[in-house]
Every structure is written in C-alpha cells, then in structure tokens.
N, CA, C and O atoms as a Tripos MOL2 file, in Angstrom:
@<TRIPOS>MOLECULE
protein
  288   287    72     0     0
PROTEIN
NO_CHARGES

@<TRIPOS>ATOM
      1 N           0.8560   -1.1680    0.0000 N.3       1 MET1
      2 CA          0.0000    0.0000    0.0000 C.3       1 MET1
      3 C           0.9030    1.2320    0.0000 C.2       1 MET1
      4 O           1.5420    1.5470    1.0040 O.2       1 MET1
      5 N           0.9440    1.9110   -1.1210 N.am      2 GLU2
      6 CA          1.8340    3.0690   -1.2480 C.3       2 GLU2
      7 C           1.2030    4.3600   -0.7430 C.2       2 GLU2
      8 O           1.8610    5.1540   -0.0710 O.2       2 GLU2
      9 N          -0.0620    4.5700   -1.0610 N.am      3 ALA3
     10 CA         -0.7090    5.8300   -0.7140 C.3       3 ALA3
     11 C          -1.3640    5.7150    0.6640 C.2       3 ALA3
     12 O          -2.3980    5.0640    0.8190 O.2       3 ALA3
     13 N          -0.7450    6.3600    1.6680 N.am      4 TRP4
     14 CA         -1.2990    6.3260    3.0180 C.3       4 TRP4
     15 C          -0.9340    7.6150    3.7410 C.2       4 TRP4
     16 O          -0.0010    8.3190    3.3560 O.2       4 TRP4
     17 N          -1.6780    7.9060    4.7830 N.am      5 LEU5
     18 CA         -1.4610    9.0860    5.6150 C.3       5 LEU5
     19 C          -1.6450    8.7200    7.0740 C.2       5 LEU5
     20 O          -2.4600    7.8590    7.4050 O.2       5 LEU5
     21 N          -0.8950    9.3690    7.9440 N.am      6 PRO6
     22 CA         -1.1850    9.1810    9.3720 C.3       6 PRO6
     23 C          -2.4240    9.9950    9.7510 C.2       6 PRO6
     24 O          -2.6570   11.0670    9.1950 O.2       6 PRO6
     25 N          -3.2030    9.4940   10.6830 N.am      7 LEU7
     26 CA         -4.3570   10.2010   11.2040 C.3       7 LEU7
     27 C          -3.9100   11.5760   11.6970 C.2       7 LEU7
     28 O          -2.8840   11.6930   12.3660 O.2       7 LEU7
     29 N          -4.6700   12.6040   11.3700 N.am      8 GLY8
     30 CA         -4.3260   13.9610   11.7970 C.3       8 GLY8
     31 C          -3.5360   14.7440   10.7670 C.2       8 GLY8
     32 O          -3.1290   15.8750   11.0310 O.2       8 GLY8
     33 N          -3.3120   14.1590    9.5890 N.am      9 SER9
     34 CA         -2.5850   14.8590    8.5300 C.3       9 SER9
     35 C          -3.3730   16.0740    8.0570 C.2       9 SER9
     36 O          -4.5940   16.1420    8.2010 O.2       9 SER9
     37 N          -2.6530   17.0210    7.4950 N.am     10 SER10
     38 CA         -3.3000   18.2290    6.9890 C.3      10 SER10
     39 C          -3.9700   17.9700    5.6420 C.2      10 SER10
     40 O          -3.6830   16.9780    4.9720 O.2      10 SER10
     41 N          -4.8550   18.8680    5.2620 N.am     11 LEU11
     42 CA         -5.4950   18.7800    3.9520 C.3      11 LEU11
     43 C          -4.4460   18.8700    2.8440 C.2      11 LEU11
     44 O          -4.5550   18.1960    1.8200 O.2      11 LEU11
     45 N          -3.4460   19.6950    3.0540 N.am     12 LYS12
     46 CA         -2.3660   19.8400    2.0710 C.3      12 LYS12
     47 C          -1.6310   18.5130    1.8900 C.2      12 LYS12
     48 O          -1.3450   18.1160    0.7600 O.2      12 LYS12
     49 N          -1.3240   17.8280    2.9850 N.am     13 GLN13
     50 CA         -0.6500   16.5290    2.9010 C.3      13 GLN13
     51 C          -1.5350   15.5010    2.1990 C.2      13 GLN13
     52 O          -1.0500   14.7170    1.3820 O.2      13 GLN13
     53 N          -2.8270   15.5030    2.5150 N.am     14 ALA14
     54 CA         -3.7500   14.5410    1.8980 C.3      14 ALA14
     55 C          -3.8420   14.7720    0.3980 C.2      14 ALA14
     56 O          -3.7610   13.8240   -0.3820 O.2      14 ALA14
     57 N          -4.0100   16.0160   -0.0090 N.am     15 PHE15
     58 CA         -4.1220   16.3410   -1.4300 C.3      15 PHE15
     59 C          -2.8320   15.9990   -2.1570 C.2      15 PHE15
     60 O          -2.8620   15.4360   -3.2510 O.2      15 PHE15
     61 N          -1.7030   16.3350   -1.5540 N.am     16 SER16
     62 CA         -0.4030   16.0460   -2.1500 C.3      16 SER16
     63 C          -0.2030   14.5470   -2.3590 C.2      16 SER16
     64 O           0.2580   14.1210   -3.4180 O.2      16 SER16
     65 N          -0.5490   13.7500   -1.3550 N.am     17 THR17
     66 CA         -0.4010   12.2970   -1.4550 C.3      17 THR17
     67 C          -1.3130   11.7350   -2.5360 C.2      17 THR17
     68 O          -0.9090   10.8650   -3.3080 O.2      17 THR17
     69 N          -2.5500   12.2350   -2.5890 N.am     18 MET18
     70 CA         -3.4910   11.7620   -3.5990 C.3      18 MET18
     71 C          -2.9550   12.0540   -5.0050 C.2      18 MET18
     72 O          -3.0550   11.2140   -5.8990 O.2      18 MET18
     73 N          -2.3920   13.2350   -5.1920 N.am     19 LEU19
     74 CA         -1.8250   13.5920   -6.4980 C.3      19 LEU19
     75 C          -0.5500   12.8040   -6.8000 C.2      19 LEU19
     76 O          -0.3660   12.3120   -7.9130 O.2      19 LEU19
     77 N           0.3190   12.6910   -5.8130 N.am     20 GLN20
     78 CA          1.5990   12.0010   -6.0050 C.3      20 GLN20
     79 C           1.4020   10.5740   -6.4870 C.2      20 GLN20
     80 O           2.1250   10.1040   -7.3650 O.2      20 GLN20
     81 N           0.4350    9.8920   -5.9190 N.am     21 TYR21
     82 CA          0.2110    8.4860   -6.2590 C.3      21 TYR21
     83 C          -0.9380    8.2890   -7.2510 C.2      21 TYR21
     84 O          -1.2890    7.1580   -7.5850 O.2      21 TYR21
     85 N          -1.5210    9.4010   -7.7180 N.am     22 ASP22
     86 CA         -2.6640    9.3350   -8.6300 C.3      22 ASP22
     87 C          -3.6840    8.3360   -8.0820 C.2      22 ASP22
     88 O          -4.1770    7.4580   -8.7900 O.2      22 ASP22
     89 N          -3.9780    8.5080   -6.7940 N.am     23 ALA23
     90 CA         -4.7690    7.5300   -6.0500 C.3      23 ALA23
     91 C          -6.2500    7.8750   -6.0450 C.2      23 ALA23
     92 O          -6.6320    9.0400   -5.9330 O.2      23 ALA23
     93 N          -7.0720    6.8500   -6.1670 N.am     24 GLY24
     94 CA         -8.5180    6.9960   -6.0270 C.3      24 GLY24
     95 C          -8.9430    6.9710   -4.5710 C.2      24 GLY24
     96 O         -10.0800    7.3130   -4.2460 O.2      24 GLY24
     97 N          -8.0390    6.5710   -3.6990 N.am     25 TRP25
     98 CA         -8.2660    6.5820   -2.2580 C.3      25 TRP25
     99 C          -6.9040    6.4990   -1.5700 C.2      25 TRP25
    100 O          -5.9150    6.0660   -2.1620 O.2      25 TRP25
    101 N          -6.8780    6.9240   -0.3050 N.am     26 ILE26
    102 CA         -5.6530    6.8930    0.4970 C.3      26 ILE26
    103 C          -5.9840    6.2030    1.8120 C.2      26 ILE26
    104 O          -6.9770    6.5350    2.4610 O.2      26 ILE26
    105 N          -5.1630    5.2540    2.2000 N.am     27 ALA27
    106 CA         -5.3490    4.5920    3.4910 C.3      27 ALA27
    107 C          -4.9710    5.5630    4.6090 C.2      27 ALA27
    108 O          -4.0140    6.3270    4.4810 O.2      27 ALA27
    109 N          -5.7260    5.5260    5.7000 N.am     28 VAL28
    110 CA         -5.4350    6.3410    6.8780 C.3      28 VAL28
    111 C          -5.0360    5.3860    7.9940 C.2      28 VAL28
    112 O          -5.7530    4.4350    8.3060 O.2      28 VAL28
    113 N          -3.8680    5.6620    8.5950 N.am     29 LEU29
    114 CA         -3.3040    4.7950    9.6230 C.3      29 LEU29
    115 C          -3.1840    5.5290   10.9460 C.2      29 LEU29
    116 O          -2.9900    6.7450   10.9760 O.2      29 LEU29
    117 N          -3.3000    4.7860   12.0420 N.am     30 ASP30
    118 CA         -3.1070    5.4030   13.3490 C.3      30 ASP30
    119 C          -1.6220    5.4320   13.6900 C.2      30 ASP30
    120 O          -0.7790    5.0660   12.8710 O.2      30 ASP30
    121 N          -1.3140    5.8670   14.9010 N.am     31 GLU31
    122 CA          0.0910    6.0150   15.3100 C.3      31 GLU31
    123 C           0.8330    4.6820   15.3940 C.2      31 GLU31
    124 O           2.0640    4.6600   15.4150 O.2      31 GLU31
    125 N           0.0940    3.5680   15.4420 N.am     32 ASP32
    126 CA          0.7070    2.2360   15.4540 C.3      32 ASP32
    127 C           0.6460    1.5730   14.0810 C.2      32 ASP32
    128 O           0.8050    0.3590   13.9590 O.2      32 ASP32
    129 N           0.4150    2.3870   13.0450 N.am     33 ASP33
    130 CA          0.3160    1.9170   11.6540 C.3      33 ASP33
    131 C          -0.8210    0.9200   11.4420 C.2      33 ASP33
    132 O          -0.7440    0.0630   10.5620 O.2      33 ASP33
    133 N          -1.8740    1.0350   12.2500 N.am     34 ARG34
    134 CA         -3.0630    0.2100   12.0360 C.3      34 ARG34
    135 C          -3.9930    0.9300   11.0790 C.2      34 ARG34
    136 O          -4.1590    2.1480   11.1560 O.2      34 ARG34
    137 N          -4.5970    0.1750   10.1790 N.am     35 PHE35
    138 CA         -5.5220    0.7070    9.1930 C.3      35 PHE35
    139 C          -6.7990    1.1860    9.8680 C.2      35 PHE35
    140 O          -7.4410    0.4360   10.6030 O.2      35 PHE35
    141 N          -7.1670    2.4510    9.6130 N.am     36 LEU36
    142 CA         -8.3930    3.0100   10.1880 C.3      36 LEU36
    143 C          -9.5060    3.1430    9.1570 C.2      36 LEU36
    144 O         -10.6850    3.0590    9.4990 O.2      36 LEU36
    145 N          -9.1380    3.3460    7.9090 N.am     37 GLY37
    146 CA        -10.1140    3.5470    6.8510 C.3      37 GLY37
    147 C          -9.4550    4.2090    5.6640 C.2      37 GLY37
    148 O          -8.2300    4.2170    5.5450 O.2      37 GLY37
    149 N         -10.2800    4.7690    4.7760 N.am     38 VAL38
    150 CA         -9.7370    5.4080    3.5760 C.3      38 VAL38
    151 C         -10.2840    6.8200    3.4200 C.2      38 VAL38
    152 O         -11.3950    7.1310    3.8500 O.2      38 VAL38
    153 N          -9.4850    7.6520    2.8010 N.am     39 LEU39
    154 CA         -9.8830    8.9850    2.4100 C.3      39 LEU39
    155 C         -10.0880    8.9550    0.9020 C.2      39 LEU39
    156 O          -9.2020    8.5420    0.1540 O.2      39 LEU39
    157 N         -11.2440    9.3870    0.4690 N.am     40 THR40
    158 CA        -11.5710    9.4100   -0.9540 C.3      40 THR40
    159 C         -11.5210   10.8520   -1.4680 C.2      40 THR40
    160 O         -11.4880   11.7900   -0.6710 O.2      40 THR40
    161 N         -11.5160   11.0330   -2.7830 N.am     41 PRO41
    162 CA        -11.5840   12.3980   -3.3160 C.3      41 PRO41
    163 C         -12.8180   13.1480   -2.8040 C.2      41 PRO41
    164 O         -12.7400   14.3440   -2.5220 O.2      41 PRO41
    165 N         -13.9460   12.4600   -2.6820 N.am     42 GLY42
    166 CA        -15.1530   13.1030   -2.1500 C.3      42 GLY42
    167 C         -14.9750   13.5660   -0.7150 C.2      42 GLY42
    168 O         -15.4160   14.6540   -0.3460 O.2      42 GLY42
    169 N         -14.3240   12.7340    0.0970 N.am     43 GLY43
    170 CA        -14.0460   13.1080    1.4880 C.3      43 GLY43
    171 C         -13.0990   14.2880    1.5800 C.2      43 GLY43
    172 O         -13.2600   15.1650    2.4280 O.2      43 GLY43
    173 N         -12.1070   14.3020    0.6980 N.am     44 LEU44
    174 CA        -11.1510   15.4160    0.6680 C.3      44 LEU44
    175 C         -11.8650   16.6970    0.2380 C.2      44 LEU44
    176 O         -11.6370   17.7590    0.8170 O.2      44 LEU44
    177 N         -12.7160   16.6000   -0.7650 N.am     45 HIS45
    178 CA        -13.4680   17.7670   -1.2310 C.3      45 HIS45
    179 C         -14.3480   18.3310   -0.1190 C.2      45 HIS45
    180 O         -14.4070   19.5450    0.0770 O.2      45 HIS45
    181 N         -15.0260   17.4530    0.6030 N.am     46 GLU46
    182 CA        -15.8840   17.8910    1.7050 C.3      46 GLU46
    183 C         -15.0630   18.5860    2.7900 C.2      46 GLU46
    184 O         -15.4970   19.6020    3.3320 O.2      46 GLU46
    185 N         -13.8900   18.0530    3.1120 N.am     47 ALA47
    186 CA        -13.0350   18.6760    4.1280 C.3      47 ALA47
    187 C         -12.5360   20.0370    3.6600 C.2      47 ALA47
    188 O         -12.4440   20.9660    4.4630 O.2      47 ALA47
    189 N         -12.2120   20.1720    2.3770 N.am     48 LEU48
    190 CA        -11.7970   21.4690    1.8380 C.3      48 LEU48
    191 C         -12.9390   22.4800    1.9380 C.2      48 LEU48
    192 O         -12.7170   23.6360    2.2990 O.2      48 LEU48
    193 N         -14.1610   22.0450    1.6200 N.am     49 ARG49
    194 CA        -15.3160   22.9230    1.7150 C.3      49 ARG49
    195 C         -15.5270   23.3850    3.1620 C.2      49 ARG49
    196 O         -15.7800   24.5630    3.4150 O.2      49 ARG49
    197 N         -15.4200   22.4420    4.1060 N.am     50 ARG50
    198 CA        -15.5750   22.8120    5.5250 C.3      50 ARG50
    199 C         -14.4630   23.7580    5.9730 C.2      50 ARG50
    200 O         -14.6950   24.6410    6.7980 O.2      50 ARG50
    201 N         -13.2650   23.5770    5.4360 N.am     51 SER51
    202 CA        -12.1480   24.4450    5.7820 C.3      51 SER51
    203 C         -12.4050   25.8790    5.3120 C.2      51 SER51
    204 O         -12.1130   26.8360    6.0290 O.2      51 SER51
    205 N         -12.9470   26.0170    4.1170 N.am     52 ILE52
    206 CA        -13.2770   27.3450    3.5990 C.3      52 ILE52
    207 C         -14.3670   27.9820    4.4520 C.2      52 ILE52
    208 O         -14.2930   29.1670    4.7760 O.2      52 ILE52
    209 N         -15.3730   27.1990    4.8120 N.am     53 GLU53
    210 CA        -16.4360   27.7120    5.6740 C.3      53 GLU53
    211 C         -15.8850   28.1110    7.0430 C.2      53 GLU53
    212 O         -16.3070   29.1160    7.6150 O.2      53 GLU53
    213 N         -14.9420   27.3220    7.5660 N.am     54 ALA54
    214 CA        -14.3330   27.6400    8.8620 C.3      54 ALA54
    215 C         -13.5640   28.9500    8.7800 C.2      54 ALA54
    216 O         -13.6040   29.7520    9.7130 O.2      54 ALA54
    217 N         -12.8560   29.1740    7.6600 N.am     55 ASP55
    218 CA        -12.1430   30.4450    7.4720 C.3      55 ASP55
    219 C         -13.1200   31.6120    7.4970 C.2      55 ASP55
    220 O         -12.8450   32.6500    8.0990 O.2      55 ASP55
    221 N         -14.2620   31.4360    6.8390 N.am     56 ALA56
    222 CA        -15.2570   32.5070    6.7860 C.3      56 ALA56
    223 C         -15.8240   32.8130    8.1660 C.2      56 ALA56
    224 O         -16.2210   33.9470    8.4340 O.2      56 ALA56
    225 N         -15.8660   31.8160    9.0400 N.am     57 ARG57
    226 CA        -16.3860   32.0100   10.4040 C.3      57 ARG57
    227 C         -15.2660   32.2350   11.4080 C.2      57 ARG57
    228 O         -15.5220   32.3270   12.6080 O.2      57 ARG57
    229 N         -14.0230   32.3240   10.9290 N.am     58 ALA58
    230 CA        -12.8460   32.5320   11.7770 C.3      58 ALA58
    231 C         -12.6370   31.3880   12.7690 C.2      58 ALA58
    232 O         -12.2350   31.6160   13.9100 O.2      58 ALA58
    233 N         -12.9140   30.1480   12.3260 N.am     59 VAL59
    234 CA        -12.6680   28.9530   13.1350 C.3      59 VAL59
    235 C         -11.2550   28.4740   12.8420 C.2      59 VAL59
    236 O         -10.8150   28.5170   11.6940 O.2      59 VAL59
    237 N         -10.5480   28.0250   13.8520 N.am     60 ASP60
    238 CA         -9.1890   27.5230   13.6830 C.3      60 ASP60
    239 C          -9.1680   26.3460   12.7120 C.2      60 ASP60
    240 O          -9.9500   25.4090   12.8710 O.2      60 ASP60
    241 N          -8.2950   26.3770   11.7190 N.am     61 ARG61
    242 CA         -8.2120   25.3130   10.7140 C.3      61 ARG61
    243 C          -7.9280   23.9540   11.3350 C.2      61 ARG61
    244 O          -8.3590   22.9320   10.8010 O.2      61 ARG61
    245 N          -7.2240   23.9240   12.4300 N.am     62 ALA62
    246 CA         -6.9060   22.6510   13.0820 C.3      62 ALA62
    247 C          -8.1710   21.9560   13.5870 C.2      62 ALA62
    248 O          -8.1580   20.7490   13.8300 O.2      62 ALA62
    249 N          -9.2540   22.7030   13.7430 N.am     63 ALA63
    250 CA        -10.5080   22.1150   14.2200 C.3      63 ALA63
    251 C         -11.2730   21.4220   13.1080 C.2      63 ALA63
    252 O         -12.2480   20.7210   13.3800 O.2      63 ALA63
    253 N         -10.8530   21.6030   11.8490 N.am     64 VAL64
    254 CA        -11.5240   20.9580   10.7010 C.3      64 VAL64
    255 C         -10.8590   19.6180   10.4830 C.2      64 VAL64
    256 O          -9.6540   19.5460   10.2430 O.2      64 VAL64
    257 N         -11.6510   18.5450   10.5660 N.am     65 GLU65
    258 CA        -11.1040   17.1950   10.4570 C.3      65 GLU65
    259 C         -11.4850   16.5520    9.1300 C.2      65 GLU65
    260 O         -12.4840   16.9130    8.5090 O.2      65 GLU65
    261 N         -10.6650   15.5920    8.7110 N.am     66 LEU66
    262 CA        -10.9650   14.7970    7.5330 C.3      66 LEU66
    263 C         -11.9370   13.6980    7.9040 C.2      66 LEU66
    264 O         -11.8070   13.0880    8.9650 O.2      66 LEU66
    265 N         -12.9080   13.4370    7.0460 N.am     67 ASP67
    266 CA        -13.7810   12.2890    7.2320 C.3      67 ASP67
    267 C         -13.1520   11.1180    6.4930 C.2      67 ASP67
    268 O         -12.7260   11.2570    5.3460 O.2      67 ASP67
    269 N         -13.0960    9.9810    7.1420 N.am     68 ILE68
    270 CA        -12.5660    8.7950    6.4840 C.3      68 ILE68
    271 C         -13.6250    7.6910    6.5200 C.2      68 ILE68
    272 O         -14.4080    7.5840    7.4630 O.2      68 ILE68
    273 N         -13.6220    6.8980    5.4910 N.am     69 ALA69
    274 CA        -14.4910    5.7180    5.4800 C.3      69 ALA69
    275 C         -13.8440    4.6970    6.3950 C.2      69 ALA69
    276 O         -12.7130    4.2760    6.1560 O.2      69 ALA69
    277 N         -14.5420    4.3030    7.4240 N.am     70 LYS70
    278 CA        -13.9810    3.4070    8.4440 C.3      70 LYS70
    279 C         -13.7460    2.0100    7.9230 C.2      70 LYS70
    280 O         -14.5480    1.4560    7.1710 O.2      70 LYS70
    281 N         -12.6240    1.4540    8.3440 N.am     71 GLY71
    282 CA        -12.2840    0.0820    7.9940 C.3      71 GLY71
    283 C         -12.9360   -0.9050    8.9410 C.2      71 GLY71
    284 O         -13.6730   -0.5150    9.8460 O.2      71 GLY71
    285 N         -12.6630   -2.1900    8.7330 N.am     72 PRO72
    286 CA        -13.2600   -3.2280    9.5820 C.3      72 PRO72
    287 C         -12.7970   -3.1530   11.0210 C.2      72 PRO72
    288 O         -13.2170   -3.9630   11.8480 O.2      72 PRO72
@<TRIPOS>BOND
     1     1     2 1
     2     2     3 1
     3     3     4 2
     4     3     5 am
     5     5     6 1
     6     6     7 1
     7     7     8 2
     8     7     9 am
     9     9    10 1
    10    10    11 1
    11    11    12 2
    12    11    13 am
    13    13    14 1
    14    14    15 1
    15    15    16 2
    16    15    17 am
    17    17    18 1
    18    18    19 1
    19    19    20 2
    20    19    21 am
    21    21    22 1
    22    22    23 1
    23    23    24 2
    24    23    25 am
    25    25    26 1
    26    26    27 1
    27    27    28 2
    28    27    29 am
    29    29    30 1
    30    30    31 1
    31    31    32 2
    32    31    33 am
    33    33    34 1
    34    34    35 1
    35    35    36 2
    36    35    37 am
    37    37    38 1
    38    38    39 1
    39    39    40 2
    40    39    41 am
    41    41    42 1
    42    42    43 1
    43    43    44 2
    44    43    45 am
    45    45    46 1
    46    46    47 1
    47    47    48 2
    48    47    49 am
    49    49    50 1
    50    50    51 1
    51    51    52 2
    52    51    53 am
    53    53    54 1
    54    54    55 1
    55    55    56 2
    56    55    57 am
    57    57    58 1
    58    58    59 1
    59    59    60 2
    60    59    61 am
    61    61    62 1
    62    62    63 1
    63    63    64 2
    64    63    65 am
    65    65    66 1
    66    66    67 1
    67    67    68 2
    68    67    69 am
    69    69    70 1
    70    70    71 1
    71    71    72 2
    72    71    73 am
    73    73    74 1
    74    74    75 1
    75    75    76 2
    76    75    77 am
    77    77    78 1
    78    78    79 1
    79    79    80 2
    80    79    81 am
    81    81    82 1
    82    82    83 1
    83    83    84 2
    84    83    85 am
    85    85    86 1
    86    86    87 1
    87    87    88 2
    88    87    89 am
    89    89    90 1
    90    90    91 1
    91    91    92 2
    92    91    93 am
    93    93    94 1
    94    94    95 1
    95    95    96 2
    96    95    97 am
    97    97    98 1
    98    98    99 1
    99    99   100 2
   100    99   101 am
   101   101   102 1
   102   102   103 1
   103   103   104 2
   104   103   105 am
   105   105   106 1
   106   106   107 1
   107   107   108 2
   108   107   109 am
   109   109   110 1
   110   110   111 1
   111   111   112 2
   112   111   113 am
   113   113   114 1
   114   114   115 1
   115   115   116 2
   116   115   117 am
   117   117   118 1
   118   118   119 1
   119   119   120 2
   120   119   121 am
   121   121   122 1
   122   122   123 1
   123   123   124 2
   124   123   125 am
   125   125   126 1
   126   126   127 1
   127   127   128 2
   128   127   129 am
   129   129   130 1
   130   130   131 1
   131   131   132 2
   132   131   133 am
   133   133   134 1
   134   134   135 1
   135   135   136 2
   136   135   137 am
   137   137   138 1
   138   138   139 1
   139   139   140 2
   140   139   141 am
   141   141   142 1
   142   142   143 1
   143   143   144 2
   144   143   145 am
   145   145   146 1
   146   146   147 1
   147   147   148 2
   148   147   149 am
   149   149   150 1
   150   150   151 1
   151   151   152 2
   152   151   153 am
   153   153   154 1
   154   154   155 1
   155   155   156 2
   156   155   157 am
   157   157   158 1
   158   158   159 1
   159   159   160 2
   160   159   161 am
   161   161   162 1
   162   162   163 1
   163   163   164 2
   164   163   165 am
   165   165   166 1
   166   166   167 1
   167   167   168 2
   168   167   169 am
   169   169   170 1
   170   170   171 1
   171   171   172 2
   172   171   173 am
   173   173   174 1
   174   174   175 1
   175   175   176 2
   176   175   177 am
   177   177   178 1
   178   178   179 1
   179   179   180 2
   180   179   181 am
   181   181   182 1
   182   182   183 1
   183   183   184 2
   184   183   185 am
   185   185   186 1
   186   186   187 1
   187   187   188 2
   188   187   189 am
   189   189   190 1
   190   190   191 1
   191   191   192 2
   192   191   193 am
   193   193   194 1
   194   194   195 1
   195   195   196 2
   196   195   197 am
   197   197   198 1
   198   198   199 1
   199   199   200 2
   200   199   201 am
   201   201   202 1
   202   202   203 1
   203   203   204 2
   204   203   205 am
   205   205   206 1
   206   206   207 1
   207   207   208 2
   208   207   209 am
   209   209   210 1
   210   210   211 1
   211   211   212 2
   212   211   213 am
   213   213   214 1
   214   214   215 1
   215   215   216 2
   216   215   217 am
   217   217   218 1
   218   218   219 1
   219   219   220 2
   220   219   221 am
   221   221   222 1
   222   222   223 1
   223   223   224 2
   224   223   225 am
   225   225   226 1
   226   226   227 1
   227   227   228 2
   228   227   229 am
   229   229   230 1
   230   230   231 1
   231   231   232 2
   232   231   233 am
   233   233   234 1
   234   234   235 1
   235   235   236 2
   236   235   237 am
   237   237   238 1
   238   238   239 1
   239   239   240 2
   240   239   241 am
   241   241   242 1
   242   242   243 1
   243   243   244 2
   244   243   245 am
   245   245   246 1
   246   246   247 1
   247   247   248 2
   248   247   249 am
   249   249   250 1
   250   250   251 1
   251   251   252 2
   252   251   253 am
   253   253   254 1
   254   254   255 1
   255   255   256 2
   256   255   257 am
   257   257   258 1
   258   258   259 1
   259   259   260 2
   260   259   261 am
   261   261   262 1
   262   262   263 1
   263   263   264 2
   264   263   265 am
   265   265   266 1
   266   266   267 1
   267   267   268 2
   268   267   269 am
   269   269   270 1
   270   270   271 1
   271   271   272 2
   272   271   273 am
   273   273   274 1
   274   274   275 1
   275   275   276 2
   276   275   277 am
   277   277   278 1
   278   278   279 1
   279   279   280 2
   280   279   281 am
   281   281   282 1
   282   282   283 1
   283   283   284 2
   284   283   285 am
   285   285   286 1
   286   286   287 1
   287   287   288 2
@<TRIPOS>SUBSTRUCTURE
     1 MET1         2 RESIDUE 1 A MET
     2 GLU2         6 RESIDUE 1 A GLU
     3 ALA3        10 RESIDUE 1 A ALA
     4 TRP4        14 RESIDUE 1 A TRP
     5 LEU5        18 RESIDUE 1 A LEU
     6 PRO6        22 RESIDUE 1 A PRO
     7 LEU7        26 RESIDUE 1 A LEU
     8 GLY8        30 RESIDUE 1 A GLY
     9 SER9        34 RESIDUE 1 A SER
    10 SER10       38 RESIDUE 1 A SER
    11 LEU11       42 RESIDUE 1 A LEU
    12 LYS12       46 RESIDUE 1 A LYS
    13 GLN13       50 RESIDUE 1 A GLN
    14 ALA14       54 RESIDUE 1 A ALA
    15 PHE15       58 RESIDUE 1 A PHE
    16 SER16       62 RESIDUE 1 A SER
    17 THR17       66 RESIDUE 1 A THR
    18 MET18       70 RESIDUE 1 A MET
    19 LEU19       74 RESIDUE 1 A LEU
    20 GLN20       78 RESIDUE 1 A GLN
    21 TYR21       82 RESIDUE 1 A TYR
    22 ASP22       86 RESIDUE 1 A ASP
    23 ALA23       90 RESIDUE 1 A ALA
    24 GLY24       94 RESIDUE 1 A GLY
    25 TRP25       98 RESIDUE 1 A TRP
    26 ILE26      102 RESIDUE 1 A ILE
    27 ALA27      106 RESIDUE 1 A ALA
    28 VAL28      110 RESIDUE 1 A VAL
    29 LEU29      114 RESIDUE 1 A LEU
    30 ASP30      118 RESIDUE 1 A ASP
    31 GLU31      122 RESIDUE 1 A GLU
    32 ASP32      126 RESIDUE 1 A ASP
    33 ASP33      130 RESIDUE 1 A ASP
    34 ARG34      134 RESIDUE 1 A ARG
    35 PHE35      138 RESIDUE 1 A PHE
    36 LEU36      142 RESIDUE 1 A LEU
    37 GLY37      146 RESIDUE 1 A GLY
    38 VAL38      150 RESIDUE 1 A VAL
    39 LEU39      154 RESIDUE 1 A LEU
    40 THR40      158 RESIDUE 1 A THR
    41 PRO41      162 RESIDUE 1 A PRO
    42 GLY42      166 RESIDUE 1 A GLY
    43 GLY43      170 RESIDUE 1 A GLY
    44 LEU44      174 RESIDUE 1 A LEU
    45 HIS45      178 RESIDUE 1 A HIS
    46 GLU46      182 RESIDUE 1 A GLU
    47 ALA47      186 RESIDUE 1 A ALA
    48 LEU48      190 RESIDUE 1 A LEU
    49 ARG49      194 RESIDUE 1 A ARG
    50 ARG50      198 RESIDUE 1 A ARG
    51 SER51      202 RESIDUE 1 A SER
    52 ILE52      206 RESIDUE 1 A ILE
    53 GLU53      210 RESIDUE 1 A GLU
    54 ALA54      214 RESIDUE 1 A ALA
    55 ASP55      218 RESIDUE 1 A ASP
    56 ALA56      222 RESIDUE 1 A ALA
    57 ARG57      226 RESIDUE 1 A ARG
    58 ALA58      230 RESIDUE 1 A ALA
    59 VAL59      234 RESIDUE 1 A VAL
    60 ASP60      238 RESIDUE 1 A ASP
    61 ARG61      242 RESIDUE 1 A ARG
    62 ALA62      246 RESIDUE 1 A ALA
    63 ALA63      250 RESIDUE 1 A ALA
    64 VAL64      254 RESIDUE 1 A VAL
    65 GLU65      258 RESIDUE 1 A GLU
    66 LEU66      262 RESIDUE 1 A LEU
    67 ASP67      266 RESIDUE 1 A ASP
    68 ILE68      270 RESIDUE 1 A ILE
    69 ALA69      274 RESIDUE 1 A ALA
    70 LYS70      278 RESIDUE 1 A LYS
    71 GLY71      282 RESIDUE 1 A GLY
    72 PRO72      286 RESIDUE 1 A PRO
C-alpha cells in the first residue's frame, strides 16, 4: 500500500499524497500503523469545503477534520 497518511494529517498533505500516487483513495493509519479507513476524493473535497467555511467564520483550521471511510 503506497498511498497512506497518518491520522491527523493536513489537507495539504492529503491532497499532495493523492496527487503524487494518482490515487482513487488513500489509506489512513493510526500512530501504530493500524488501518483506520480510507480517504476518498469526495471526502477530501468535503473537508476542503468545511475548511473554507471555517475560514469565513474565523474557526481555527486545526478544528476541521478529515472524514474517512472506516475500515473493519
């Protein structure tokens, strides 16, 4: 599995990884490298939209989280 991100990664890191690997999804891993789920382009788009809305409301960007499709 080449395309993966640690939980808590930034939107910039997620987008960069998706582009780097031309991936349709990215695995999300916890601090012990356990699979948590996947981030899809739709999930990334939704997080970007929430980030823009947070900027408009002056909410800290760190409070905007990525949604991931949960694994087993």
